[in-house]
C-alpha positions, 0 to 999 in steps of 0.5 A: 500500500502506498500513503501520501502525505503532505503539500504537493512539491518537488520532494519525495520522501519515502521511508520503508524497505524498496528492495523489491521495487523497481524503476523508482524515478524512472524518467525523472525530469526535475525534483528530488526523490529521498528513501531512507531504505534499500531500493530495487532495481532500476532507479533512476534509470534515463532521468534526465534531471533531478536528485536521487539520494538513497541512505541504503543499498541500492541494486543492480542497474543504478541510473541505467541510461541516465542522461544528466542529474544525480544519484547517491547512494550509501551503503547502510553500514556507513550512513553513520559517518556521512553529514546529509543536507537538512532537505535529506534528513 
């Protein structure tokens, strides 16, 4: 089940295990996605702009065929040492 809360904005903040969910951010053209758990295959595939930050593990084909934009994925065991911008907390 997917639950969406809050105002319309350019930020999507996702909490929960998405290791079996594929193509998050597929074809993304703007905005930000912040994810606090594992994500499945093809994260950010074909994106042309925007930012995706994953504070856990990302599966195969991360950013496949990206043209522009930014994808940052941190291994779960290294998160504590990172200083992320408040936008992603």
